[in-house]
C-alpha beads as a LAMMPS data file, in Angstrom:
LAMMPS data file: protein, C-alpha beads

470 atoms
469 bonds

1 atom types
1 bond types

-500.0 500.0 xlo xhi
-500.0 500.0 ylo yhi
-500.0 500.0 zlo zhi

Masses

1 110.0

Atoms # bond

1 1 1 125.092 -220.784 213.066
2 1 1 124.338 -223.794 210.900
3 1 1 126.623 -226.486 209.554
4 1 1 130.255 -225.961 208.559
5 1 1 131.517 -226.825 205.080
6 1 1 132.684 -230.246 206.273
7 1 1 129.378 -230.959 208.003
8 1 1 127.193 -230.128 205.001
9 1 1 125.748 -233.139 203.150
10 1 1 127.218 -233.921 199.753
11 1 1 124.724 -232.979 197.045
12 1 1 124.190 -234.562 193.664
13 1 1 121.964 -233.583 190.753
14 1 1 119.923 -236.410 189.261
15 1 1 120.005 -236.002 185.477
16 1 1 118.670 -238.231 182.698
17 1 1 119.469 -238.508 179.032
18 1 1 116.793 -236.863 176.828
19 1 1 115.052 -235.260 179.829
20 1 1 115.095 -231.493 180.453
21 1 1 116.951 -230.533 183.620
22 1 1 114.907 -228.912 186.356
23 1 1 117.911 -227.740 188.436
24 1 1 121.380 -226.443 187.662
25 1 1 124.309 -225.199 189.733
26 1 1 123.073 -221.615 189.466
27 1 1 119.920 -222.546 191.398
28 1 1 122.170 -223.345 194.396
29 1 1 124.093 -220.089 194.379
30 1 1 126.506 -219.892 197.313
31 1 1 126.723 -223.623 198.124
32 1 1 130.401 -223.889 199.145
33 1 1 131.114 -227.503 198.213
34 1 1 131.180 -229.295 194.903
35 1 1 127.797 -230.515 193.693
36 1 1 128.118 -233.805 191.837
37 1 1 126.029 -234.866 188.845
38 1 1 124.856 -238.395 188.135
39 1 1 123.190 -239.149 184.809
40 1 1 120.895 -242.100 184.222
41 1 1 121.310 -243.477 180.684
42 1 1 118.171 -245.660 180.548
43 1 1 118.240 -249.278 179.412
44 1 1 120.165 -251.542 181.777
45 1 1 121.841 -248.663 183.575
46 1 1 120.497 -249.232 187.084
47 1 1 123.510 -251.027 188.585
48 1 1 126.036 -248.606 187.077
49 1 1 124.009 -245.648 188.348
50 1 1 123.915 -247.051 191.893
51 1 1 127.673 -247.672 191.855
52 1 1 128.351 -244.102 190.690
53 1 1 126.225 -242.586 193.460
54 1 1 128.100 -244.689 196.030
55 1 1 131.490 -243.884 194.495
56 1 1 130.803 -240.147 194.648
57 1 1 129.576 -240.518 198.259
58 1 1 126.440 -238.514 197.597
59 1 1 124.181 -237.915 200.598
60 1 1 121.328 -236.064 198.876
61 1 1 120.210 -236.667 195.289
62 1 1 118.092 -233.840 193.884
63 1 1 115.824 -234.072 190.846
64 1 1 112.563 -235.323 189.399
65 1 1 112.041 -238.796 187.943
66 1 1 109.901 -239.136 184.768
67 1 1 106.983 -241.568 184.741
68 1 1 108.755 -244.105 182.544
69 1 1 111.661 -244.422 185.012
70 1 1 109.663 -244.232 188.241
71 1 1 109.560 -247.961 189.066
72 1 1 113.260 -248.371 188.304
73 1 1 114.076 -245.549 190.694
74 1 1 111.951 -247.195 193.356
75 1 1 114.462 -250.051 193.168
76 1 1 117.405 -247.649 193.047
77 1 1 116.199 -245.820 196.161
78 1 1 115.959 -249.115 198.060
79 1 1 119.520 -249.946 197.021
80 1 1 120.662 -246.569 198.394
81 1 1 119.021 -246.476 201.848
82 1 1 121.411 -243.817 203.168
83 1 1 120.807 -241.424 200.277
84 1 1 118.006 -238.899 200.612
85 1 1 116.079 -238.272 197.406
86 1 1 114.607 -234.780 197.009
87 1 1 111.750 -235.092 196.278
88 1 1 111.295 -238.559 197.779
89 1 1 109.949 -241.373 195.615
90 1 1 106.791 -241.350 197.752
91 1 1 106.334 -237.646 197.065
92 1 1 106.856 -238.351 193.350
93 1 1 104.198 -241.099 193.381
94 1 1 101.769 -238.686 191.702
95 1 1 104.281 -237.937 188.924
96 1 1 103.890 -241.403 187.463
97 1 1 100.271 -241.377 186.325
98 1 1 96.881 -239.769 186.686
99 1 1 95.724 -242.972 188.340
100 1 1 98.346 -242.389 191.021
101 1 1 97.127 -238.818 191.479
102 1 1 93.644 -240.243 191.967
103 1 1 94.759 -242.867 194.498
104 1 1 96.707 -240.223 196.399
105 1 1 93.600 -238.003 196.487
106 1 1 91.360 -240.862 197.632
107 1 1 93.708 -241.761 200.470
108 1 1 93.893 -238.230 201.819
109 1 1 90.236 -237.417 201.162
110 1 1 91.110 -234.627 198.719
111 1 1 88.313 -233.342 196.467
112 1 1 88.588 -234.491 192.845
113 1 1 86.046 -235.063 190.048
114 1 1 84.362 -238.465 190.378
115 1 1 86.840 -240.834 188.763
116 1 1 86.736 -244.340 187.271
117 1 1 89.720 -246.603 186.528
118 1 1 89.295 -249.868 184.600
119 1 1 91.914 -252.478 183.738
120 1 1 89.256 -254.926 182.583
121 1 1 88.158 -253.433 179.257
122 1 1 84.967 -255.497 178.757
123 1 1 83.777 -254.340 182.182
124 1 1 84.589 -250.758 181.259
125 1 1 82.658 -251.132 178.024
126 1 1 79.579 -252.278 179.971
127 1 1 79.869 -249.284 182.269
128 1 1 80.304 -246.837 179.395
129 1 1 77.079 -248.112 177.824
130 1 1 74.980 -247.225 180.859
131 1 1 76.750 -244.181 182.352
132 1 1 75.739 -240.554 181.872
133 1 1 77.693 -238.189 179.641
134 1 1 79.720 -236.083 179.056
135 1 1 82.861 -237.745 180.422
136 1 1 86.490 -236.608 180.392
137 1 1 88.887 -239.304 179.176
138 1 1 92.593 -238.997 180.009
139 1 1 95.735 -240.907 179.207
140 1 1 96.785 -242.048 182.661
141 1 1 100.373 -243.181 182.205
142 1 1 103.270 -242.070 180.039
143 1 1 104.304 -238.662 178.739
144 1 1 102.993 -235.505 180.332
145 1 1 99.815 -233.939 179.054
146 1 1 101.524 -231.808 176.385
147 1 1 99.004 -229.011 176.518
148 1 1 95.812 -231.052 176.679
149 1 1 96.489 -233.412 173.754
150 1 1 95.882 -236.500 175.896
151 1 1 92.652 -235.190 177.428
152 1 1 89.360 -235.710 175.604
153 1 1 85.705 -234.898 176.147
154 1 1 83.212 -237.535 174.994
155 1 1 79.470 -236.886 174.807
156 1 1 78.174 -240.396 174.136
157 1 1 79.011 -244.087 174.357
158 1 1 79.709 -244.091 170.628
159 1 1 82.353 -241.384 171.013
160 1 1 83.878 -243.088 174.072
161 1 1 84.151 -246.479 172.348
162 1 1 85.646 -244.941 169.194
163 1 1 88.198 -243.037 171.271
164 1 1 89.339 -246.080 173.271
165 1 1 89.412 -248.222 170.097
166 1 1 91.754 -245.690 168.501
167 1 1 93.923 -244.595 171.431
168 1 1 94.225 -247.887 173.347
169 1 1 94.678 -245.956 176.606
170 1 1 95.348 -248.371 179.469
171 1 1 94.063 -248.335 182.096
172 1 1 90.805 -246.840 180.917
173 1 1 90.686 -243.688 183.003
174 1 1 87.794 -241.239 182.901
175 1 1 85.997 -238.707 185.052
176 1 1 82.645 -236.982 185.292
177 1 1 82.733 -233.689 183.419
178 1 1 82.766 -230.742 185.827
179 1 1 81.828 -227.351 184.306
180 1 1 84.588 -224.935 185.304
181 1 1 84.965 -221.198 185.511
182 1 1 88.711 -221.806 185.075
183 1 1 91.536 -223.820 186.537
184 1 1 94.319 -222.452 188.688
185 1 1 97.946 -223.565 188.846
186 1 1 99.477 -223.159 192.322
187 1 1 103.189 -223.715 192.973
188 1 1 104.415 -224.267 196.518
189 1 1 107.757 -224.410 198.311
190 1 1 107.813 -225.823 201.831
191 1 1 103.996 -225.954 201.664
192 1 1 103.799 -222.190 201.024
193 1 1 102.157 -220.874 197.833
194 1 1 104.779 -218.921 195.879
195 1 1 103.056 -218.523 192.504
196 1 1 99.470 -218.926 191.326
197 1 1 97.612 -218.041 188.155
198 1 1 94.279 -218.565 186.456
199 1 1 93.988 -220.418 183.152
200 1 1 90.746 -219.669 181.357
201 1 1 89.335 -221.468 178.335
202 1 1 88.417 -219.528 175.161
203 1 1 84.720 -218.749 174.821
204 1 1 82.774 -221.873 173.891
205 1 1 85.716 -224.199 174.676
206 1 1 86.531 -226.321 177.738
207 1 1 90.324 -226.827 177.625
208 1 1 92.175 -224.129 179.576
209 1 1 95.718 -224.846 178.324
210 1 1 97.381 -221.759 176.893
211 1 1 98.656 -223.874 173.973
212 1 1 94.988 -224.500 173.116
213 1 1 94.129 -220.787 173.107
214 1 1 93.488 -220.352 176.841
215 1 1 94.397 -217.152 178.646
216 1 1 96.092 -216.635 181.997
217 1 1 96.196 -213.986 184.698
218 1 1 97.532 -213.707 188.243
219 1 1 94.957 -211.619 190.089
220 1 1 92.755 -212.539 193.041
221 1 1 93.346 -216.279 193.403
222 1 1 90.748 -217.376 195.999
223 1 1 91.610 -218.449 199.532
224 1 1 89.829 -221.790 199.030
225 1 1 92.225 -222.662 196.193
226 1 1 95.378 -221.748 198.128
227 1 1 94.193 -223.601 201.232
228 1 1 93.489 -226.748 199.200
229 1 1 96.917 -226.573 197.523
230 1 1 98.626 -226.299 200.938
231 1 1 96.636 -229.279 202.214
232 1 1 97.676 -231.359 199.191
233 1 1 101.347 -230.391 199.502
234 1 1 101.390 -231.358 203.184
235 1 1 99.745 -234.704 202.386
236 1 1 102.500 -235.411 199.843
237 1 1 105.264 -234.309 202.261
238 1 1 106.612 -232.265 199.355
239 1 1 109.610 -229.950 199.442
240 1 1 108.204 -228.343 196.296
241 1 1 104.928 -229.021 194.559
242 1 1 102.388 -227.845 191.995
243 1 1 98.607 -228.310 191.889
244 1 1 96.095 -227.692 189.138
245 1 1 92.818 -226.821 190.831
246 1 1 89.464 -226.708 189.035
247 1 1 87.306 -223.772 190.110
248 1 1 83.855 -225.139 189.357
249 1 1 80.812 -223.160 188.328
250 1 1 79.200 -224.691 191.421
251 1 1 81.742 -222.763 193.533
252 1 1 83.604 -225.912 194.619
253 1 1 87.327 -226.537 194.166
254 1 1 88.726 -229.882 193.013
255 1 1 92.188 -231.235 192.294
256 1 1 92.871 -231.968 188.619
257 1 1 96.613 -232.662 188.685
258 1 1 99.471 -232.474 191.171
259 1 1 103.159 -233.336 190.942
260 1 1 106.730 -232.262 191.609
261 1 1 107.445 -232.179 187.867
262 1 1 106.081 -228.937 186.443
263 1 1 107.087 -225.996 184.273
264 1 1 108.506 -223.286 186.523
265 1 1 110.016 -219.862 185.939
266 1 1 113.780 -219.687 186.599
267 1 1 113.249 -217.564 189.712
268 1 1 110.953 -220.276 191.140
269 1 1 113.711 -222.863 190.680
270 1 1 116.127 -220.423 192.369
271 1 1 113.769 -220.165 195.340
272 1 1 113.513 -223.963 195.547
273 1 1 117.323 -224.189 195.503
274 1 1 117.590 -221.589 198.278
275 1 1 114.944 -223.421 200.291
276 1 1 116.784 -226.774 199.977
277 1 1 120.085 -225.115 200.954
278 1 1 118.422 -223.588 204.037
279 1 1 116.784 -226.888 204.999
280 1 1 119.905 -229.044 204.585
281 1 1 122.301 -226.617 206.315
282 1 1 120.330 -226.283 209.567
283 1 1 119.905 -222.590 208.981
284 1 1 123.354 -221.634 207.734
285 1 1 121.799 -220.301 204.543
286 1 1 118.963 -217.803 204.591
287 1 1 115.451 -219.090 204.177
288 1 1 114.014 -217.384 201.077
289 1 1 111.292 -214.849 201.829
290 1 1 108.508 -215.318 199.294
291 1 1 105.677 -212.954 200.283
292 1 1 102.094 -213.915 199.635
293 1 1 100.632 -212.693 196.360
294 1 1 104.091 -211.742 195.057
295 1 1 102.842 -213.262 191.812
296 1 1 100.337 -210.452 191.317
297 1 1 103.178 -207.927 191.024
298 1 1 105.569 -210.188 189.112
299 1 1 102.711 -211.149 186.787
300 1 1 102.576 -207.557 185.532
301 1 1 106.005 -208.047 183.943
302 1 1 106.239 -209.025 180.277
303 1 1 106.200 -212.873 180.134
304 1 1 109.293 -212.947 177.898
305 1 1 111.238 -211.023 180.532
306 1 1 109.715 -213.037 183.383
307 1 1 111.019 -216.232 181.767
308 1 1 114.593 -214.942 182.052
309 1 1 114.558 -213.191 185.426
310 1 1 116.790 -214.742 188.081
311 1 1 117.559 -214.413 191.783
312 1 1 114.557 -212.298 192.739
313 1 1 114.519 -211.449 196.435
314 1 1 112.006 -209.739 198.692
315 1 1 112.549 -208.059 202.036
316 1 1 110.450 -209.204 204.975
317 1 1 107.992 -206.704 206.426
318 1 1 109.405 -204.746 209.361
319 1 1 107.035 -202.266 210.981
320 1 1 108.308 -198.689 211.142
321 1 1 106.825 -195.235 211.062
322 1 1 107.122 -195.125 207.273
323 1 1 105.721 -198.634 207.067
324 1 1 102.781 -197.572 209.171
325 1 1 102.236 -194.555 206.945
326 1 1 102.645 -196.181 203.564
327 1 1 101.655 -199.763 204.400
328 1 1 97.928 -199.344 205.030
329 1 1 96.833 -200.938 201.782
330 1 1 94.664 -203.993 202.362
331 1 1 93.604 -206.838 200.118
332 1 1 90.208 -208.496 200.017
333 1 1 90.885 -212.063 201.078
334 1 1 88.448 -214.731 202.223
335 1 1 85.679 -213.199 204.300
336 1 1 87.326 -209.810 204.824
337 1 1 90.322 -207.602 204.169
338 1 1 93.864 -208.130 205.443
339 1 1 97.302 -206.578 205.228
340 1 1 99.309 -208.705 202.802
341 1 1 102.239 -209.157 205.196
342 1 1 99.872 -210.729 207.738
343 1 1 99.281 -213.636 205.359
344 1 1 102.937 -214.661 205.603
345 1 1 102.208 -215.795 209.176
346 1 1 99.205 -217.788 207.994
347 1 1 101.069 -219.396 205.082
348 1 1 104.390 -220.405 206.597
349 1 1 107.402 -222.005 204.952
350 1 1 107.863 -225.428 206.572
351 1 1 111.108 -227.364 206.788
352 1 1 109.988 -230.645 205.213
353 1 1 111.665 -233.632 206.841
354 1 1 112.256 -237.001 205.128
355 1 1 110.305 -240.088 206.087
356 1 1 111.993 -243.424 206.662
357 1 1 109.104 -245.636 205.581
358 1 1 107.562 -246.323 202.174
359 1 1 104.037 -245.037 201.889
360 1 1 103.445 -246.283 198.328
361 1 1 105.419 -249.558 197.898
362 1 1 105.377 -250.772 194.316
363 1 1 104.487 -254.321 195.320
364 1 1 101.042 -252.994 196.198
365 1 1 100.535 -249.906 194.081
366 1 1 102.156 -250.654 190.704
367 1 1 98.918 -251.609 188.957
368 1 1 100.194 -250.487 185.551
369 1 1 102.751 -253.293 185.354
370 1 1 100.709 -255.915 187.191
371 1 1 97.749 -255.511 184.809
372 1 1 99.355 -254.500 181.541
373 1 1 97.335 -254.646 178.337
374 1 1 98.451 -257.640 176.239
375 1 1 96.311 -257.168 173.130
376 1 1 96.216 -253.712 171.533
377 1 1 94.240 -254.612 168.406
378 1 1 90.740 -254.011 169.706
379 1 1 88.524 -253.649 172.733
380 1 1 88.100 -257.437 172.669
381 1 1 90.711 -258.156 175.294
382 1 1 90.330 -261.326 177.393
383 1 1 88.926 -260.431 180.784
384 1 1 91.293 -260.853 183.696
385 1 1 90.180 -262.846 186.698
386 1 1 87.944 -260.847 188.989
387 1 1 90.428 -260.907 191.826
388 1 1 93.170 -259.642 189.504
389 1 1 91.600 -256.784 187.608
390 1 1 90.643 -253.932 189.927
391 1 1 87.614 -251.839 189.058
392 1 1 87.930 -248.709 191.111
393 1 1 85.989 -245.514 191.542
394 1 1 85.922 -242.587 193.878
395 1 1 84.135 -244.734 196.438
396 1 1 87.041 -247.195 196.782
397 1 1 87.907 -247.721 200.424
398 1 1 91.502 -247.560 201.628
399 1 1 92.339 -250.005 204.445
400 1 1 93.468 -247.810 207.303
401 1 1 92.813 -246.956 210.907
402 1 1 89.551 -244.997 210.929
403 1 1 89.335 -242.059 213.298
404 1 1 87.571 -238.734 212.888
405 1 1 89.496 -235.490 213.048
406 1 1 87.706 -234.538 216.259
407 1 1 88.435 -237.894 217.933
408 1 1 92.092 -237.745 216.882
409 1 1 92.519 -234.302 218.406
410 1 1 90.774 -235.439 221.607
411 1 1 93.030 -238.493 221.784
412 1 1 96.217 -236.451 221.341
413 1 1 95.286 -233.762 223.857
414 1 1 94.535 -236.485 226.427
415 1 1 98.301 -236.978 226.652
416 1 1 99.843 -235.197 229.617
417 1 1 102.049 -232.374 228.315
418 1 1 100.370 -232.153 224.893
419 1 1 98.048 -229.176 224.994
420 1 1 96.258 -227.142 222.365
421 1 1 99.394 -225.213 221.356
422 1 1 101.391 -228.359 220.573
423 1 1 98.351 -229.877 218.871
424 1 1 98.096 -226.815 216.634
425 1 1 101.772 -227.170 215.702
426 1 1 101.110 -230.789 214.674
427 1 1 97.948 -230.060 212.672
428 1 1 99.528 -227.038 210.988
429 1 1 102.340 -229.216 209.712
430 1 1 100.545 -232.477 208.912
431 1 1 97.144 -233.320 207.469
432 1 1 94.746 -235.600 209.353
433 1 1 95.617 -238.671 207.272
434 1 1 99.332 -237.883 207.447
435 1 1 99.149 -237.898 211.273
436 1 1 97.467 -241.318 211.150
437 1 1 100.171 -242.601 208.767
438 1 1 102.914 -241.262 211.039
439 1 1 101.431 -242.881 214.135
440 1 1 101.139 -246.176 212.264
441 1 1 104.520 -246.185 210.529
442 1 1 107.045 -243.670 211.832
443 1 1 105.940 -241.942 215.066
444 1 1 109.382 -240.483 215.732
445 1 1 108.667 -237.918 212.980
446 1 1 106.534 -236.126 215.589
447 1 1 109.746 -235.337 217.498
448 1 1 110.461 -232.761 214.780
449 1 1 107.673 -230.709 216.377
450 1 1 109.057 -228.325 218.979
451 1 1 108.106 -229.505 222.450
452 1 1 107.431 -233.153 221.530
453 1 1 110.051 -235.032 223.558
454 1 1 110.572 -238.777 223.877
455 1 1 108.390 -239.054 226.997
456 1 1 105.464 -237.297 225.299
457 1 1 105.894 -239.431 222.162
458 1 1 105.864 -242.610 224.283
459 1 1 102.637 -241.454 225.935
460 1 1 101.104 -240.691 222.531
461 1 1 101.863 -244.224 221.360
462 1 1 100.288 -245.721 224.475
463 1 1 96.965 -243.939 223.911
464 1 1 97.145 -244.645 220.155
465 1 1 97.676 -248.384 220.634
466 1 1 94.911 -248.491 223.243
467 1 1 92.578 -246.768 220.787
468 1 1 93.324 -249.377 218.093
469 1 1 92.662 -252.245 220.522
470 1 1 89.235 -250.834 221.306

Bonds

1 1 1 2
2 1 2 3
3 1 3 4
4 1 4 5
5 1 5 6
6 1 6 7
7 1 7 8
8 1 8 9
9 1 9 10
10 1 10 11
11 1 11 12
12 1 12 13
13 1 13 14
14 1 14 15
15 1 15 16
16 1 16 17
17 1 17 18
18 1 18 19
19 1 19 20
20 1 20 21
21 1 21 22
22 1 22 23
23 1 23 24
24 1 24 25
25 1 25 26
26 1 26 27
27 1 27 28
28 1 28 29
29 1 29 30
30 1 30 31
31 1 31 32
32 1 32 33
33 1 33 34
34 1 34 35
35 1 35 36
36 1 36 37
37 1 37 38
38 1 38 39
39 1 39 40
40 1 40 41
41 1 41 42
42 1 42 43
43 1 43 44
44 1 44 45
45 1 45 46
46 1 46 47
47 1 47 48
48 1 48 49
49 1 49 50
50 1 50 51
51 1 51 52
52 1 52 53
53 1 53 54
54 1 54 55
55 1 55 56
56 1 56 57
57 1 57 58
58 1 58 59
59 1 59 60
60 1 60 61
61 1 61 62
62 1 62 63
63 1 63 64
64 1 64 65
65 1 65 66
66 1 66 67
67 1 67 68
68 1 68 69
69 1 69 70
70 1 70 71
71 1 71 72
72 1 72 73
73 1 73 74
74 1 74 75
75 1 75 76
76 1 76 77
77 1 77 78
78 1 78 79
79 1 79 80
80 1 80 81
81 1 81 82
82 1 82 83
83 1 83 84
84 1 84 85
85 1 85 86
86 1 86 87
87 1 87 88
88 1 88 89
89 1 89 90
90 1 90 91
91 1 91 92
92 1 92 93
93 1 93 94
94 1 94 95
95 1 95 96
96 1 96 97
97 1 97 98
98 1 98 99
99 1 99 100
100 1 100 101
101 1 101 102
102 1 102 103
103 1 103 104
104 1 104 105
105 1 105 106
106 1 106 107
107 1 107 108
108 1 108 109
109 1 109 110
110 1 110 111
111 1 111 112
112 1 112 113
113 1 113 114
114 1 114 115
115 1 115 116
116 1 116 117
117 1 117 118
118 1 118 119
119 1 119 120
120 1 120 121
121 1 121 122
122 1 122 123
123 1 123 124
124 1 124 125
125 1 125 126
126 1 126 127
127 1 127 128
128 1 128 129
129 1 129 130
130 1 130 131
131 1 131 132
132 1 132 133
133 1 133 134
134 1 134 135
135 1 135 136
136 1 136 137
137 1 137 138
138 1 138 139
139 1 139 140
140 1 140 141
141 1 141 142
142 1 142 143
143 1 143 144
144 1 144 145
145 1 145 146
146 1 146 147
147 1 147 148
148 1 148 149
149 1 149 150
150 1 150 151
151 1 151 152
152 1 152 153
153 1 153 154
154 1 154 155
155 1 155 156
156 1 156 157
157 1 157 158
158 1 158 159
159 1 159 160
160 1 160 161
161 1 161 162
162 1 162 163
163 1 163 164
164 1 164 165
165 1 165 166
166 1 166 167
167 1 167 168
168 1 168 169
169 1 169 170
170 1 170 171
171 1 171 172
172 1 172 173
173 1 173 174
174 1 174 175
175 1 175 176
176 1 176 177
177 1 177 178
178 1 178 179
179 1 179 180
180 1 180 181
181 1 181 182
182 1 182 183
183 1 183 184
184 1 184 185
185 1 185 186
186 1 186 187
187 1 187 188
188 1 188 189
189 1 189 190
190 1 190 191
191 1 191 192
192 1 192 193
193 1 193 194
194 1 194 195
195 1 195 196
196 1 196 197
197 1 197 198
198 1 198 199
199 1 199 200
200 1 200 201
201 1 201 202
202 1 202 203
203 1 203 204
204 1 204 205
205 1 205 206
206 1 206 207
207 1 207 208
208 1 208 209
209 1 209 210
210 1 210 211
211 1 211 212
212 1 212 213
213 1 213 214
214 1 214 215
215 1 215 216
216 1 216 217
217 1 217 218
218 1 218 219
219 1 219 220
220 1 220 221
221 1 221 222
222 1 222 223
223 1 223 224
224 1 224 225
225 1 225 226
226 1 226 227
227 1 227 228
228 1 228 229
229 1 229 230
230 1 230 231
231 1 231 232
232 1 232 233
233 1 233 234
234 1 234 235
235 1 235 236
236 1 236 237
237 1 237 238
238 1 238 239
239 1 239 240
240 1 240 241
241 1 241 242
242 1 242 243
243 1 243 244
244 1 244 245
245 1 245 246
246 1 246 247
247 1 247 248
248 1 248 249
249 1 249 250
250 1 250 251
251 1 251 252
252 1 252 253
253 1 253 254
254 1 254 255
255 1 255 256
256 1 256 257
257 1 257 258
258 1 258 259
259 1 259 260
260 1 260 261
261 1 261 262
262 1 262 263
263 1 263 264
264 1 264 265
265 1 265 266
266 1 266 267
267 1 267 268
268 1 268 269
269 1 269 270
270 1 270 271
271 1 271 272
272 1 272 273
273 1 273 274
274 1 274 275
275 1 275 276
276 1 276 277
277 1 277 278
278 1 278 279
279 1 279 280
280 1 280 281
281 1 281 282
282 1 282 283
283 1 283 284
284 1 284 285
285 1 285 286
286 1 286 287
287 1 287 288
288 1 288 289
289 1 289 290
290 1 290 291
291 1 291 292
292 1 292 293
293 1 293 294
294 1 294 295
295 1 295 296
296 1 296 297
297 1 297 298
298 1 298 299
299 1 299 300
300 1 300 301
301 1 301 302
302 1 302 303
303 1 303 304
304 1 304 305
305 1 305 306
306 1 306 307
307 1 307 308
308 1 308 309
309 1 309 310
310 1 310 311
311 1 311 312
312 1 312 313
313 1 313 314
314 1 314 315
315 1 315 316
316 1 316 317
317 1 317 318
318 1 318 319
319 1 319 320
320 1 320 321
321 1 321 322
322 1 322 323
323 1 323 324
324 1 324 325
325 1 325 326
326 1 326 327
327 1 327 328
328 1 328 329
329 1 329 330
330 1 330 331
331 1 331 332
332 1 332 333
333 1 333 334
334 1 334 335
335 1 335 336
336 1 336 337
337 1 337 338
338 1 338 339
339 1 339 340
340 1 340 341
341 1 341 342
342 1 342 343
343 1 343 344
344 1 344 345
345 1 345 346
346 1 346 347
347 1 347 348
348 1 348 349
349 1 349 350
350 1 350 351
351 1 351 352
352 1 352 353
353 1 353 354
354 1 354 355
355 1 355 356
356 1 356 357
357 1 357 358
358 1 358 359
359 1 359 360
360 1 360 361
361 1 361 362
362 1 362 363
363 1 363 364
364 1 364 365
365 1 365 366
366 1 366 367
367 1 367 368
368 1 368 369
369 1 369 370
370 1 370 371
371 1 371 372
372 1 372 373
373 1 373 374
374 1 374 375
375 1 375 376
376 1 376 377
377 1 377 378
378 1 378 379
379 1 379 380
380 1 380 381
381 1 381 382
382 1 382 383
383 1 383 384
384 1 384 385
385 1 385 386
386 1 386 387
387 1 387 388
388 1 388 389
389 1 389 390
390 1 390 391
391 1 391 392
392 1 392 393
393 1 393 394
394 1 394 395
395 1 395 396
396 1 396 397
397 1 397 398
398 1 398 399
399 1 399 400
400 1 400 401
401 1 401 402
402 1 402 403
403 1 403 404
404 1 404 405
405 1 405 406
406 1 406 407
407 1 407 408
408 1 408 409
409 1 409 410
410 1 410 411
411 1 411 412
412 1 412 413
413 1 413 414
414 1 414 415
415 1 415 416
416 1 416 417
417 1 417 418
418 1 418 419
419 1 419 420
420 1 420 421
421 1 421 422
422 1 422 423
423 1 423 424
424 1 424 425
425 1 425 426
426 1 426 427
427 1 427 428
428 1 428 429
429 1 429 430
430 1 430 431
431 1 431 432
432 1 432 433
433 1 433 434
434 1 434 435
435 1 435 436
436 1 436 437
437 1 437 438
438 1 438 439
439 1 439 440
440 1 440 441
441 1 441 442
442 1 442 443
443 1 443 444
444 1 444 445
445 1 445 446
446 1 446 447
447 1 447 448
448 1 448 449
449 1 449 450
450 1 450 451
451 1 451 452
452 1 452 453
453 1 453 454
454 1 454 455
455 1 455 456
456 1 456 457
457 1 457 458
458 1 458 459
459 1 459 460
460 1 460 461
461 1 461 462
462 1 462 463
463 1 463 464
464 1 464 465
465 1 465 466
466 1 466 467
467 1 467 468
468 1 468 469
469 1 469 470
């Protein structure tokens, strides 16, 4: 039956001065209790903000944190250990910078264009002299992309040096240029794709942003793109998420951007609100049904109307005689054709559970503040000591327990009581690297999987610790 009014957690919206609000009360239609609001006023407002959250006895604080406040909210979250942030600060790690997106992708072995990050500008200059072009240069940290205005294509060392001399981007972040057919934005709720559309560049151009003349359409988003987006969302442990995926002319898919902060239609925000209500109430509120490829039908609606539509609902497929008669239409998908309703079983809505450990602690991962640029007048910046200034590329290794996917599955199924069905439940919910992280940091998360009891979890940890010793 779900939780009663008194048992429901107390919700609060996280708002910030000068920042557009992602959620409002109308997105949580039907929530019976008062939803508080707490506004962060920037400056030296951290202590006051913490006191207000405590005073209002908020259990769950909902909202995105902009890049320029991310590190402050890392501190705020530590000062409020009993408050759940949705999304978590770990999930929002990729919101802060493109460098963070890259580090997240490296850790979880997600495909991205070959990427280079330099804090030592003289070293970067040496590399730019000898590398091959073209390269894509991006502003890593700060405001959002604003329609491609902080993304540049350089075709020579001369162009690259002139650009960095003028823009003073720090760190110096650039990627190999990947010729694309288009890029695809995928939005997900509970790891399920709920909206996806192509963005195509004008003829002879390379930027796909609609503000730069690009076009968009919703039809026939490939399976490989949706599968990658689901994998990325699971790796981030994201309640809601968006990925920009490059569909290369070589047929490969690569992550360009991913974050919890993204432009979303009002009905998408309604669905997220319904999903959070369902998740936090232990089923008292209905889980939103968001059928696969709903975006193809909704995308036929005039965009001006689509930007105002609210509270869109779909009925779940129930087989009947009429359904059998009228529901024979199939869609080409992957290697064959399928009934659309069958894909809802393949792309499930997961109840994302919070983690109790920090995956991306700032003491280790806040490179932007540790290696800030002191001199903005020219490229002639004193070189930092070698052990201080990281030079990283796609080949950077992440210290972690190394185990292949096959060996991990063999290890888990060696546990008495953990067969292939339970293993499938685990791998459907968590990526390979996420399972490793859980075993290393917070194994009790596995008890959220149906059938994983304390005795099985204890046995898992025995075989895991024995594996590490060997």
